[in-house]
DRENZA-533623 format. One record per residue (C-alpha): residue in three letters; y, x, z. Coordinates in steps of 0.001 Angstrom, whole numbers, plus 524288, in hexadecimal, padded with zeros to 5 digits. Layout:
// DRENZA-533623
AlaYXZ/...
This chain:
// DRENZA-533623
Met41EDD05DDA3923A/Thr41A6105D1D38419/Ile426850577837FBF/Ala42E15062AB385C5/Ala4258006BCC37E78/Leu426C90659337157/Leu435F20662637380/Ala435570748A3779F/Ala42D3B077CD36B78/Leu4370106F2C362CE/Gly441FA0781836823/Ile43B12084413643B/Val4382207FC9356BF/Leu4474807C0135548/Ala44AEE089F635AB3/Leu4419508EF334FE2/Lys4470C088C134508/Lys4556C08E39349D8/Ala44FC709B5234B2D/Leu448E009B0B33E0A/Arg4564009BA433744/Ser457B00A8DA33BA7/Ser4529C0B34B33279/Asp44EDA0BE9433C51/Asp441500C3113397F/Val43D920C4A734802/Ala442E40B7DB34B51/Leu43AA80B162340A0/Arg42E930B7F1344C0/Gln430A40B37F35346/Leu432B40A58F34D41/Ser426010A5B7345E9/Val41F280A95335279/Leu4257F0A053359F7/Arg4224F0955034F00/Leu414220992434FAE/Arg414B80971A35ECA/Leu41A75089E135D4D/Lys40F6D0858035460/Trp405380891635DB4/Gly40CE7082C5368E4/Phe40DB10766F3615C/Ala3FF47076C235E5B/Ile3FAEA078AD36C0B/Leu4049B06E6237010/Ile3FEE0064DB3673C/Val3F0960687F36B38/Arg3F3EA065DF378DF/Leu3FAE20591A37598/Asp3EE840545B36E32/Ser3E57A0592D37944/Ala3ED8C051663833A/Ala3EDE60455D37B4E/Leu3DEE504530379D2/Arg3DCF8044D1388AB/
């Protein structure tokens, strides 16, 4: 399940890179919010993996 989550996140990152080529201000604001959510999601995922490894 973790591998599937990582692949889904990778797909989102690749979609972000494609969308960043757009110069629309609203789209860029939405992308910055999505990028921030992705950073927090990866941080939470890493913490969960570390805590699972310690068990």
